[in-house]
TORPA-4810 file (N, C-alpha, C, O; in nm, 3 decimals):
<nodes>
NODE_1_0.082_-0.120_0.003_-0.001_-0.003_-0.001_0.080_0.128_0.006_0.178_0.135_0.081_M
NODE_2_0.043_0.227_-0.066_0.114_0.352_-0.068_0.087_0.439_0.050_-0.029_0.462_0.085_T
NODE_3_0.192_0.490_0.115_0.171_0.577_0.227_0.150_0.719_0.182_0.233_0.771_0.107_V
NODE_4_0.043_0.783_0.224_0.001_0.917_0.173_0.058_1.019_0.276_0.036_1.007_0.396_R
NODE_5_0.130_1.116_0.223_0.201_1.220_0.306_0.155_1.353_0.273_0.136_1.386_0.156_V
NODE_6_0.133_1.436_0.376_0.116_1.583_0.369_0.237_1.648_0.426_0.284_1.610_0.534_V
NODE_7_0.290_1.746_0.356_0.401_1.828_0.393_0.347_1.959_0.451_0.261_2.023_0.392_L
NODE_8_0.402_1.997_0.571_0.356_2.119_0.632_0.483_2.197_0.678_0.542_2.167_0.781_A
NODE_9_0.522_2.302_0.594_0.623_2.388_0.621_0.601_2.522_0.553_0.554_2.523_0.440_D
NODE_10_0.630_2.626_0.611_0.597_2.750_0.553_0.703_2.795_0.443_0.690_2.897_0.376_D
NODE_11_0.797_2.716_0.433_0.907_2.751_0.325_0.890_2.656_0.205_0.906_2.534_0.212_Q
NODE_12_0.856_2.726_0.092_0.821_2.646_-0.029_0.946_2.560_-0.077_0.927_2.451_-0.132_A
NODE_13_1.073_2.610_-0.057_1.190_2.537_-0.097_1.206_2.407_-0.021_1.240_2.302_-0.075_L
NODE_14_1.180_2.422_0.115_1.192_2.310_0.199_1.093_2.196_0.152_1.130_2.080_0.138_V
NODE_15_0.967_2.239_0.128_0.867_2.147_0.086_0.907_2.079_-0.040_0.894_1.957_-0.052_R
NODE_16_0.954_2.154_-0.135_1.001_2.102_-0.263_1.099_1.997_-0.251_1.090_1.893_-0.317_A
NODE_17_1.202_2.021_-0.162_1.311_1.923_-0.140_1.260_1.790_-0.075_1.307_1.681_-0.108_G
NODE_18_1.166_1.804_0.016_1.111_1.682_0.078_1.021_1.612_-0.017_1.013_1.489_-0.017_F
NODE_19_0.953_1.687_-0.096_0.863_1.616_-0.200_0.942_1.531_-0.295_0.898_1.422_-0.329_R
NODE_20_1.058_1.577_-0.341_1.145_1.499_-0.423_1.190_1.372_-0.358_1.189_1.264_-0.417_V
NODE_21_1.231_1.388_-0.229_1.289_1.276_-0.158_1.178_1.169_-0.139_1.200_1.049_-0.158_L
NODE_22_1.058_1.219_-0.101_0.946_1.128_-0.075_0.886_1.057_-0.195_0.861_0.937_-0.194_I
NODE_23_0.864_1.137_-0.300_0.810_1.076_-0.420_0.906_0.988_-0.497_0.868_0.917_-0.590_D
NODE_24_1.028_0.993_-0.457_1.123_0.904_-0.528_1.112_0.762_-0.479_1.174_0.673_-0.537_S
NODE_25_1.035_0.738_-0.372_1.014_0.601_-0.324_0.881_0.555_-0.378_0.782_0.627_-0.370_A
NODE_26_0.878_0.431_-0.437_0.760_0.378_-0.497_0.636_0.358_-0.407_0.523_0.355_-0.455_P
NODE_27_0.661_0.345_-0.275_0.549_0.321_-0.180_0.506_0.447_-0.109_0.415_0.441_-0.025_D
NODE_28_0.570_0.562_-0.139_0.536_0.678_-0.068_0.484_0.795_-0.171_0.535_0.810_-0.282_L
NODE_29_0.384_0.868_-0.125_0.327_0.975_-0.218_0.292_1.098_-0.135_0.226_1.088_-0.031_E
NODE_30_0.338_1.220_-0.183_0.303_1.345_-0.122_0.163_1.381_-0.189_0.149_1.398_-0.310_V
NODE_31_0.068_1.389_-0.102_-0.074_1.419_-0.146_-0.115_1.563_-0.120_-0.222_1.603_-0.165_V
NODE_32_-0.036_1.641_-0.051_-0.069_1.776_-0.021_0.045_1.851_0.044_0.130_1.792_0.110_G
NODE_33_0.045_1.983_0.027_0.141_2.069_0.087_0.069_2.190_0.153_-0.020_2.254_0.097_E
NODE_34_0.118_2.216_0.286_0.055_2.322_0.358_0.162_2.416_0.404_0.275_2.377_0.431_A
NODE_35_0.123_2.550_0.411_0.229_2.644_0.465_0.179_2.701_0.594_0.243_2.793_0.645_D
NODE_36_0.071_2.655_0.651_0.029_2.693_0.786_-0.025_2.564_0.854_-0.060_2.466_0.788_T
NODE_37_-0.029_2.569_0.987_-0.082_2.461_1.062_-0.227_2.431_1.031_-0.267_2.315_1.015_G
NODE_38_-0.306_2.537_1.023_-0.449_2.529_0.983_-0.469_2.447_0.855_-0.550_2.355_0.848_Q
NODE_39_-0.391_2.487_0.757_-0.410_2.420_0.633_-0.363_2.268_0.647_-0.420_2.180_0.582_E
NODE_40_-0.260_2.240_0.732_-0.217_2.110_0.747_-0.325_2.018_0.806_-0.339_1.904_0.761_A
NODE_41_-0.401_2.065_0.903_-0.504_1.996_0.965_-0.621_1.971_0.856_-0.678_1.862_0.846_V
NODE_42_-0.649_2.077_0.779_-0.754_2.054_0.673_-0.707_1.953_0.569_-0.784_1.866_0.528_R
NODE_43_-0.576_1.964_0.526_-0.535_1.864_0.426_-0.531_1.722_0.481_-0.561_1.626_0.409_L
NODE_44_-0.496_1.708_0.605_-0.485_1.575_0.673_-0.625_1.511_0.656_-0.636_1.393_0.623_A
NODE_45_-0.727_1.587_0.678_-0.864_1.535_0.664_-0.901_1.519_0.523_-0.951_1.412_0.488_R
NODE_46_-0.881_1.618_0.433_-0.931_1.612_0.293_-0.858_1.507_0.212_-0.917_1.444_0.124_D
NODE_47_-0.732_1.486_0.239_-0.654_1.390_0.155_-0.661_1.250_0.217_-0.624_1.154_0.150_T
NODE_48_-0.706_1.234_0.339_-0.690_1.107_0.403_-0.555_1.059_0.415_-0.522_0.946_0.379_R
NODE_49_-0.466_1.152_0.470_-0.324_1.125_0.471_-0.292_1.029_0.584_-0.360_1.023_0.687_A
NODE_50_-0.185_0.953_0.561_-0.137_0.857_0.672_-0.038_0.933_0.758_-0.039_0.912_0.879_D
NODE_51_0.044_1.019_0.706_0.146_1.085_0.773_0.150_1.240_0.745_0.135_1.280_0.630_V
NODE_52_0.170_1.321_0.843_0.196_1.464_0.819_0.333_1.492_0.866_0.364_1.472_0.983_V
NODE_53_0.420_1.539_0.774_0.551_1.601_0.816_0.534_1.741_0.854_0.508_1.827_0.770_L
NODE_54_0.549_1.767_0.985_0.498_1.900_1.041_0.616_1.978_1.099_0.690_1.937_1.188_M
NODE_55_0.623_2.096_1.036_0.723_2.196_1.084_0.662_2.255_1.221_0.541_2.251_1.243_D
NODE_56_0.746_2.305_1.304_0.690_2.365_1.423_0.654_2.509_1.410_0.548_2.553_1.455_I
NODE_57_0.740_2.583_1.349_0.716_2.736_1.337_0.643_2.763_1.204_0.706_2.759_1.098_R
NODE_58_0.519_2.788_1.208_0.442_2.828_1.096_0.338_2.933_1.134_0.299_2.939_1.251_M
NODE_59_0.293_3.014_1.041_0.206_3.126_1.074_0.055_3.073_1.091_0.023_2.961_1.050_P
NODE_60_-0.028_3.155_1.151_-0.173_3.127_1.177_-0.187_3.031_1.282_-0.235_3.068_1.389_E
NODE_61_-0.150_2.908_1.265_-0.149_2.800_1.362_-0.017_2.730_1.353_0.018_2.678_1.247_M
NODE_62_0.058_2.726_1.462_0.192_2.659_1.460_0.175_2.515_1.457_0.064_2.462_1.468_D
NODE_63_0.295_2.446_1.442_0.293_2.296_1.431_0.246_2.239_1.564_0.183_2.133_1.558_G
NODE_64_0.268_2.291_1.675_0.226_2.237_1.798_0.072_2.225_1.813_0.016_2.122_1.852_L
NODE_65_0.011_2.338_1.778_-0.142_2.341_1.782_-0.195_2.251_1.674_-0.293_2.181_1.698_A
NODE_66_-0.138_2.250_1.559_-0.184_2.153_1.449_-0.173_2.012_1.495_-0.266_1.933_1.475_A
NODE_67_-0.067_1.980_1.553_-0.046_1.842_1.600_-0.147_1.806_1.699_-0.198_1.694_1.695_T
NODE_68_-0.182_1.894_1.791_-0.281_1.869_1.892_-0.417_1.859_1.831_-0.498_1.777_1.876_Q
NODE_69_-0.447_1.938_1.729_-0.574_1.932_1.660_-0.593_1.804_1.584_-0.705_1.753_1.577_A
NODE_70_-0.486_1.752_1.526_-0.492_1.628_1.459_-0.504_1.506_1.549_-0.577_1.413_1.515_I
NODE_71_-0.437_1.506_1.658_-0.427_1.393_1.747_-0.558_1.380_1.833_-0.595_1.272_1.880_S
NODE_72_-0.621_1.491_1.850_-0.748_1.500_1.939_-0.875_1.479_1.851_-0.984_1.467_1.906_S
NODE_73_-0.863_1.474_1.722_-0.974_1.457_1.633_-0.995_1.306_1.608_-0.909_1.242_1.549_D
NODE_74_-1.108_1.249_1.651_-1.128_1.109_1.628_-1.139_1.073_1.482_-1.112_0.958_1.446_S
NODE_75_-1.178_1.168_1.395_-1.188_1.143_1.255_-1.050_1.129_1.197_-1.036_1.079_1.085_D
NODE_76_-0.942_1.172_1.270_-0.816_1.166_1.216_-0.727_1.075_1.299_-0.607_1.096_1.314_L
NODE_77_-0.790_0.976_1.352_-0.720_0.873_1.445_-0.603_0.792_1.373_-0.505_0.751_1.435_A
NODE_78_-0.621_0.774_1.237_-0.525_0.698_1.169_-0.406_0.790_1.119_-0.311_0.739_1.060_G
NODE_79_-0.413_0.924_1.144_-0.300_1.006_1.085_-0.187_1.020_1.192_-0.214_1.046_1.309_V
NODE_80_-0.068_1.003_1.149_0.049_1.016_1.239_0.122_1.143_1.204_0.130_1.180_1.087_R
NODE_81_0.174_1.208_1.299_0.248_1.330_1.282_0.397_1.308_1.308_0.437_1.251_1.409_V
NODE_82_0.475_1.355_1.216_0.621_1.342_1.229_0.670_1.481_1.222_0.651_1.549_1.121_L
NODE_83_0.740_1.532_1.339_0.781_1.667_1.352_0.918_1.690_1.277_1.012_1.612_1.290_V
NODE_84_0.924_1.798_1.201_1.047_1.839_1.141_1.104_1.955_1.232_1.036_2.048_1.273_L
NODE_85_1.232_1.937_1.255_1.304_2.034_1.348_1.442_2.048_1.318_1.502_1.962_1.252_T
NODE_86_1.501_2.158_1.365_1.649_2.175_1.362_1.706_2.144_1.490_1.825_2.169_1.507_T
NODE_87_1.632_2.090_1.591_1.670_2.054_1.721_1.726_2.179_1.800_1.807_2.162_1.891_F
NODE_88_1.682_2.305_1.763_1.728_2.418_1.832_1.666_2.442_1.973_1.729_2.491_2.067_E
NODE_89_1.539_2.403_1.976_1.466_2.422_2.101_1.399_2.294_2.147_1.289_2.261_2.103_I
NODE_90_1.463_2.224_2.233_1.415_2.098_2.285_1.270_2.102_2.337_1.192_2.010_2.311_D
NODE_91_1.236_2.203_2.407_1.108_2.214_2.470_0.999_2.208_2.368_0.894_2.149_2.393_E
NODE_92_1.022_2.269_2.246_0.925_2.264_2.135_0.894_2.114_2.090_0.781_2.068_2.070_Y
NODE_93_1.013_2.048_2.077_0.998_1.902_2.035_0.919_1.826_2.147_0.819_1.762_2.116_V
NODE_94_0.959_1.833_2.270_0.893_1.771_2.373_0.742_1.799_2.377_0.659_1.710_2.401_F
NODE_95_0.710_1.931_2.352_0.570_1.972_2.359_0.493_1.903_2.241_0.376_1.865_2.257_A
NODE_96_0.560_1.887_2.123_0.495_1.831_2.012_0.471_1.670_2.043_0.367_1.617_2.005_A
NODE_97_0.564_1.602_2.107_0.535_1.468_2.142_0.422_1.452_2.239_0.343_1.359_2.229_L
NODE_98_0.413_1.549_2.339_0.303_1.557_2.424_0.174_1.576_2.358_0.072_1.520_2.397_R
NODE_99_0.181_1.659_2.252_0.054_1.689_2.178_0.014_1.579_2.090_-0.096_1.584_2.033_A
NODE_100_0.096_1.477_2.073_0.045_1.360_1.998_0.138_1.330_1.882_0.100_1.243_1.804_G
NODE_101_0.258_1.392_1.861_0.344_1.356_1.749_0.401_1.216_1.778_0.418_1.173_1.892_A
NODE_102_0.429_1.151_1.667_0.482_1.017_1.680_0.635_1.013_1.680_0.692_0.906_1.700_S
NODE_103_0.701_1.121_1.659_0.846_1.127_1.663_0.890_1.256_1.594_0.810_1.344_1.565_G
NODE_104_1.020_1.264_1.569_1.080_1.383_1.509_1.203_1.357_1.425_1.277_1.262_1.447_F
NODE_105_1.223_1.445_1.327_1.340_1.433_1.237_1.406_1.564_1.226_1.340_1.667_1.238_L
NODE_106_1.536_1.565_1.202_1.603_1.688_1.168_1.585_1.723_1.022_1.569_1.631_0.942_G
NODE_107_1.586_1.837_0.985_1.559_1.886_0.849_1.678_1.838_0.753_1.658_1.823_0.632_K
NODE_108_1.792_1.816_0.806_1.894_1.781_0.730_1.902_1.620_0.707_2.007_1.566_0.672_G
NODE_109_1.793_1.556_0.728_1.794_1.405_0.722_1.816_1.357_0.574_1.777_1.421_0.477_V
NODE_110_1.881_1.244_0.567_1.910_1.181_0.435_1.778_1.120_0.383_1.681_1.098_0.456_E
NODE_111_1.783_1.096_0.254_1.664_1.041_0.180_1.614_0.910_0.231_1.495_0.888_0.251_A
NODE_112_1.709_0.821_0.250_1.669_0.685_0.298_1.617_0.684_0.444_1.529_0.606_0.479_G
NODE_113_1.673_0.771_0.527_1.632_0.781_0.661_1.491_0.841_0.672_1.408_0.798_0.752_E
NODE_114_1.469_0.944_0.587_1.340_1.005_0.581_1.235_0.904_0.542_1.136_0.891_0.614_L
NODE_115_1.248_0.835_0.437_1.161_0.739_0.385_1.128_0.632_0.481_1.011_0.599_0.502_Q
NODE_116_1.237_0.574_0.545_1.211_0.473_0.649_1.135_0.532_0.763_1.044_0.468_0.817_D
NODE_117_1.168_0.651_0.802_1.093_0.711_0.921_0.941_0.723_0.892_0.858_0.691_0.977_A
NODE_118_0.909_0.770_0.771_0.770_0.780_0.729_0.699_0.640_0.737_0.587_0.629_0.787_I
NODE_119_0.770_0.532_0.686_0.717_0.410_0.692_0.688_0.354_0.829_0.582_0.298_0.855_R
NODE_120_0.788_0.372_0.917_0.773_0.330_1.057_0.656_0.401_1.130_0.572_0.338_1.192_V
NODE_121_0.656_0.532_1.119_0.544_0.608_1.179_0.411_0.573_1.121_0.312_0.568_1.193_V
NODE_122_0.405_0.547_0.991_0.274_0.513_0.925_0.221_0.371_0.985_0.101_0.352_1.004_A
NODE_123_0.312_0.284_1.010_0.278_0.153_1.062_0.224_0.171_1.204_0.141_0.092_1.249_R
NODE_124_0.270_0.274_1.278_0.235_0.281_1.420_0.291_0.169_1.501_0.239_0.133_1.606_G
NODE_125_0.404_0.113_1.445_0.459_-0.016_1.513_0.579_0.020_1.603_0.612_-0.057_1.694_D
NODE_126_0.640_0.126_1.582_0.751_0.155_1.678_0.778_0.297_1.675_0.751_0.362_1.575_A
NODE_127_0.831_0.351_1.778_0.869_0.485_1.799_0.991_0.528_1.711_1.095_0.464_1.721_L
NODE_128_0.983_0.624_1.634_1.096_0.670_1.562_1.207_0.715_1.645_1.186_0.798_1.733_L
NODE_129_1.327_0.666_1.625_1.447_0.710_1.705_1.425_0.708_1.846_1.442_0.811_1.912_S
NODE_130_1.389_0.596_1.902_1.353_0.587_2.046_1.458_0.638_2.135_1.427_0.713_2.228_P
NODE_131_1.590_0.601_2.112_1.690_0.645_2.207_1.700_0.801_2.209_1.713_0.862_2.316_A
NODE_132_1.693_0.862_2.093_1.695_1.011_2.083_1.583_1.071_2.150_1.599_1.171_2.220_A
NODE_133_1.459_1.011_2.131_1.340_1.069_2.195_1.350_1.052_2.343_1.313_1.144_2.417_T
NODE_134_1.397_0.942_2.391_1.409_0.907_2.535_1.510_1.017_2.597_1.482_1.074_2.702_K
NODE_135_1.618_1.041_2.530_1.712_1.135_2.581_1.657_1.272_2.591_1.685_1.346_2.685_G
NODE_136_1.577_1.306_2.494_1.525_1.444_2.486_1.425_1.456_2.607_1.431_1.553_2.682_L
NODE_137_1.337_1.359_2.623_1.239_1.366_2.740_1.315_1.364_2.874_1.277_1.434_2.968_I
NODE_138_1.419_1.286_2.881_1.490_1.285_3.007_1.554_1.419_3.036_1.549_1.466_3.150_A
NODE_139_1.615_1.481_2.936_1.672_1.613_2.960_1.572_1.723_3.004_1.602_1.811_3.085_R
NODE_140_1.447_1.711_2.941_1.350_1.809_2.971_1.294_1.790_3.106_1.280_1.885_3.183_F
NODE_141_1.259_1.658_3.138_1.201_1.647_3.278_1.294_1.661_3.390_1.251_1.677_3.504_L
NODE_142_1.425_1.657_3.365_1.524_1.674_3.468_1.549_1.831_3.487_1.610_1.872_3.585_S
NODE_143_1.505_1.905_3.399_1.525_2.051_3.407_1.435_2.111_3.518_1.325_2.062_3.543_A
NODE_144_1.486_2.223_3.585_1.396_2.285_3.681_1.270_2.345_3.620_1.272_2.415_3.519_P
NODE_145_1.162_2.314_3.688_1.029_2.363_3.649_0.962_2.279_3.543_0.863_2.323_3.483_G
NODE_146_1.010_2.164_3.518_0.945_2.078_3.421_0.808_2.041_3.472_0.788_2.015_3.590_A
NODE_147_0.712_2.038_3.379_0.568_2.012_3.418_0.532_1.866_3.378_0.565_1.820_3.269_R
NODE_148_0.467_1.797_3.466_0.412_1.661_3.435_0.263_1.663_3.437_0.198_1.719_3.525_A
NODE_149_0.213_1.602_3.337_0.060_1.593_3.320_0.001_1.462_3.367_-0.122_1.447_3.367_D
NODE_150_0.080_1.372_3.404_0.025_1.247_3.451_0.077_1.207_3.595_0.198_1.208_3.618_H
NODE_151_-0.010_1.173_3.686_0.031_1.138_3.813_0.068_0.992_3.823_0.022_0.911_3.743_A
NODE_152_0.152_0.955_3.920_0.193_0.821_3.929_0.088_0.717_3.944_0.102_0.605_3.895_P
NODE_153_-0.029_0.759_4.019_-0.128_0.666_4.037_-0.215_0.632_3.913_-0.301_0.544_3.916_D
NODE_154_-0.184_0.709_3.799_-0.257_0.679_3.685_-0.214_0.544_3.619_-0.281_0.494_3.529_S
NODE_155_-0.098_0.487_3.667_-0.057_0.356_3.614_-0.126_0.244_3.679_-0.099_0.129_3.643_L
NODE_156_-0.218_0.266_3.779_-0.278_0.162_3.852_-0.363_0.075_3.765_-0.395_-0.038_3.802_A
NODE_157_-0.400_0.127_3.646_-0.489_0.052_3.554_-0.406_-0.052_3.481_-0.465_-0.138_3.416_V
NODE_158_-0.276_-0.049_3.487_-0.194_-0.144_3.411_-0.164_-0.274_3.488_-0.151_-0.273_3.611_L
NODE_159_-0.153_-0.381_3.417_-0.113_-0.507_3.477_0.048_-0.499_3.500_0.114_-0.411_3.446_T
NODE_160_0.099_-0.588_3.575_0.245_-0.594_3.607_0.311_-0.602_3.471_0.397_-0.519_3.441_E
NODE_161_0.276_-0.700_3.385_0.342_-0.714_3.267_0.334_-0.591_3.179_0.434_-0.559_3.115_R
NODE_162_0.223_-0.520_3.171_0.212_-0.402_3.095_0.307_-0.296_3.140_0.372_-0.227_3.062_E
NODE_163_0.312_-0.286_3.272_0.414_-0.193_3.325_0.555_-0.220_3.286_0.633_-0.128_3.261_R
NODE_164_0.589_-0.349_3.282_0.718_-0.401_3.244_0.748_-0.366_3.094_0.857_-0.320_3.061_E
NODE_165_0.649_-0.390_3.006_0.658_-0.357_2.875_0.676_-0.217_2.852_0.764_-0.179_2.775_V
NODE_166_0.590_-0.125_2.920_0.603_0.014_2.909_0.737_0.069_2.947_0.788_0.159_2.881_M
NODE_167_0.794_0.017_3.051_0.926_0.052_3.101_1.037_0.024_2.990_1.130_0.103_2.973_T
NODE_168_1.024_-0.084_2.920_1.121_-0.118_2.820_1.090_-0.031_2.699_1.185_0.010_2.631_L
NODE_169_0.970_-0.001_2.667_0.940_0.100_2.553_1.005_0.233_2.584_1.061_0.295_2.494_V
NODE_170_0.998_0.280_2.707_1.053_0.404_2.743_1.208_0.402_2.745_1.274_0.506_2.739_A
NODE_171_1.262_0.286_2.752_1.407_0.270_2.746_1.461_0.255_2.604_1.579_0.235_2.578_C
NODE_172_1.362_0.267_2.511_1.405_0.271_2.372_1.402_0.136_2.305_1.453_0.127_2.194_G
NODE_173_1.349_0.033_2.359_1.350_-0.096_2.303_1.238_-0.112_2.196_1.128_-0.058_2.213_L
NODE_174_1.263_-0.181_2.095_1.160_-0.220_1.992_1.086_-0.342_2.035_1.128_-0.409_2.130_T
NODE_175_0.983_-0.373_1.971_0.907_-0.494_1.998_0.987_-0.618_2.001_0.975_-0.701_2.091_N
NODE_176_1.074_-0.631_1.896_1.165_-0.742_1.889_1.257_-0.754_2.010_1.275_-0.863_2.065_D
NODE_177_1.312_-0.646_2.049_1.399_-0.642_2.157_1.323_-0.668_2.295_1.377_-0.734_2.384_E
NODE_178_1.208_-0.617_2.309_1.130_-0.642_2.426_1.098_-0.793_2.434_1.107_-0.853_2.541_I
NODE_179_1.062_-0.851_2.324_1.029_-0.995_2.312_1.153_-1.072_2.362_1.140_-1.155_2.452_A
NODE_180_1.272_-1.046_2.307_1.388_-1.115_2.347_1.420_-1.098_2.494_1.465_-1.193_2.559_D
NODE_181_1.399_-0.976_2.550_1.437_-0.947_2.689_1.339_-1.025_2.786_1.380_-1.076_2.891_D
NODE_182_1.218_-1.031_2.747_1.116_-1.100_2.835_1.087_-1.241_2.800_1.010_-1.305_2.871_L
NODE_183_1.143_-1.294_2.696_1.120_-1.430_2.654_0.980_-1.457_2.616_0.923_-1.560_2.651_G
NODE_184_0.919_-1.356_2.537_0.785_-1.369_2.485_0.788_-1.342_2.334_0.892_-1.304_2.280_I
NODE_185_0.676_-1.360_2.267_0.679_-1.336_2.120_0.674_-1.185_2.093_0.646_-1.107_2.184_S
NODE_186_0.700_-1.147_1.974_0.696_-1.009_1.929_0.554_-0.965_1.932_0.530_-0.853_1.976_R
NODE_187_0.457_-1.042_1.889_0.322_-1.003_1.895_0.275_-0.986_2.035_0.201_-0.892_2.065_M
NODE_188_0.313_-1.070_2.119_0.276_-1.044_2.265_0.322_-0.917_2.321_0.249_-0.844_2.388_T
NODE_189_0.453_-0.890_2.290_0.513_-0.759_2.332_0.431_-0.641_2.275_0.405_-0.541_2.342_A
NODE_190_0.394_-0.656_2.153_0.312_-0.543_2.085_0.184_-0.538_2.147_0.137_-0.428_2.174_K
NODE_191_0.121_-0.645_2.175_-0.019_-0.639_2.240_-0.014_-0.578_2.377_-0.105_-0.502_2.410_T
NODE_192_0.086_-0.604_2.460_0.093_-0.547_2.594_0.120_-0.392_2.577_0.062_-0.311_2.649_H
NODE_193_0.203_-0.356_2.485_0.230_-0.206_2.459_0.103_-0.142_2.414_0.074_-0.030_2.455_A
NODE_194_0.024_-0.209_2.330_-0.105_-0.149_2.276_-0.204_-0.132_2.384_-0.274_-0.031_2.390_N
NODE_195_-0.213_-0.235_2.473_-0.303_-0.228_2.580_-0.272_-0.115_2.678_-0.362_-0.045_2.725_R
NODE_196_-0.139_-0.098_2.709_-0.102_0.016_2.796_-0.137_0.143_2.727_-0.188_0.233_2.794_A
NODE_197_-0.116_0.159_2.601_-0.153_0.284_2.530_-0.306_0.310_2.536_-0.350_0.424_2.555_M
NODE_198_-0.386_0.201_2.520_-0.526_0.218_2.534_-0.573_0.263_2.665_-0.652_0.356_2.676_L
NODE_199_-0.525_0.197_2.768_-0.561_0.222_2.904_-0.519_0.367_2.952_-0.583_0.430_3.036_K
NODE_200_-0.410_0.409_2.893_-0.361_0.544_2.941_-0.393_0.660_2.846_-0.355_0.775_2.869_L
NODE_201_-0.462_0.626_2.739_-0.497_0.725_2.650_-0.391_0.785_2.572_-0.396_0.902_2.534_G
NODE_202_-0.287_0.699_2.545_-0.171_0.743_2.463_-0.197_0.717_2.316_-0.239_0.610_2.271_A
NODE_203_-0.168_0.826_2.244_-0.190_0.819_2.095_-0.105_0.719_2.034_-0.154_0.646_1.948_H
NODE_204_0.018_0.705_2.068_0.105_0.602_2.018_0.224_0.579_2.114_0.218_0.619_2.230_D
NODE_205_0.333_0.515_2.067_0.440_0.477_2.156_0.518_0.599_2.212_0.573_0.600_2.322_R
NODE_206_0.515_0.706_2.118_0.587_0.832_2.160_0.518_0.882_2.291_0.586_0.916_2.387_A
NODE_207_0.390_0.887_2.292_0.331_0.940_2.415_0.337_0.844_2.531_0.332_0.886_2.647_Q
NODE_208_0.348_0.713_2.502_0.366_0.613_2.604_0.503_0.639_2.681_0.512_0.621_2.802_L
NODE_209_0.605_0.681_2.605_0.728_0.714_2.662_0.724_0.835_2.748_0.787_0.839_2.854_V
NODE_210_0.649_0.936_2.703_0.630_1.057_2.773_0.570_1.029_2.906_0.621_1.078_3.008_V
NODE_211_0.462_0.952_2.910_0.385_0.916_3.027_0.476_0.838_3.123_0.471_0.861_3.243_I
NODE_212_0.559_0.748_3.071_0.648_0.669_3.158_0.741_0.757_3.236_0.771_0.729_3.353_A
NODE_213_0.788_0.863_3.175_0.877_0.962_3.245_0.799_1.052_3.338_0.841_1.080_3.450_Y
NODE_214_0.685_1.096_3.290_0.607_1.188_3.378_0.553_1.125_3.507_0.536_1.193_3.608_E
NODE_215_0.527_0.996_3.502_0.471_0.930_3.614_0.586_0.881_3.702_0.560_0.837_3.814_T
NODE_216_0.709_0.884_3.659_0.819_0.840_3.740_0.843_0.689_3.729_0.922_0.635_3.805_G
NODE_217_0.773_0.616_3.630_0.800_0.480_3.605_0.943_0.463_3.561_1.009_0.366_3.598_L
NODE_218_0.989_0.556_3.483_1.134_0.561_3.444_1.189_0.698_3.483_1.127_0.801_3.457_V
NODE_219_1.306_0.699_3.545_1.363_0.825_3.594_1.470_0.867_3.504_1.551_0.787_3.458_R
NODE_220_1.472_0.996_3.479_1.587_1.056_3.397_1.723_1.034_3.472_1.730_1.049_3.594_P
NODE_221_1.821_1.001_3.402_1.947_0.991_3.456_2.001_1.133_3.480_1.973_1.225_3.403_R
NODE_222_2.081_1.149_3.592_2.145_1.283_3.616_2.239_1.315_3.502_2.309_1.230_3.447_P
NODE_223_2.236_1.444_3.472_2.327_1.490_3.361_2.466_1.495_3.415_2.560_1.530_3.343_R
</nodes>
């Protein structure tokens, strides 16, 4: 199946470059371009996109608000947001993950890495760059004044095995690695992760990692 992609960036040259890289893959297709967050939300709905490549800084509605609008709309439940960033401001990237983004990429990404990232996010099967995302969250939550939206007792709905799998997800392990670590099948590992997401209202594995850190299930290492 072809993965349908919407590009959201207020710079036409950036969009043109990404379009070339994406359309060069036979299983990927750019189905729309937006230069504002508001237009990105509209195109996600109108084109029935699978993935939105979302810049953070855009006029009218920025990428954070657009990501939140997409992730909170039940009609867009199948749309995944992949944030484009220069990694200049970590707080923005963390806020995007909190808002429902499935991961993030630097704008200097190579063609193959970009294509693979879109496929991974479209599957909803694994968090893109889990180690990098984990490190970002750890740095943010260990900073003075960091805000947590989930209390530790919110994990009471999970079984012991679901907590165990959630911890390993937050440590950056894939389903295959979790399966090897716990001596279970890949499908069982994925099922436990999916159940944890459902119970905690996590949009995908990226938000599951955020919740793991916010509740203290996993602690940031001291810098």
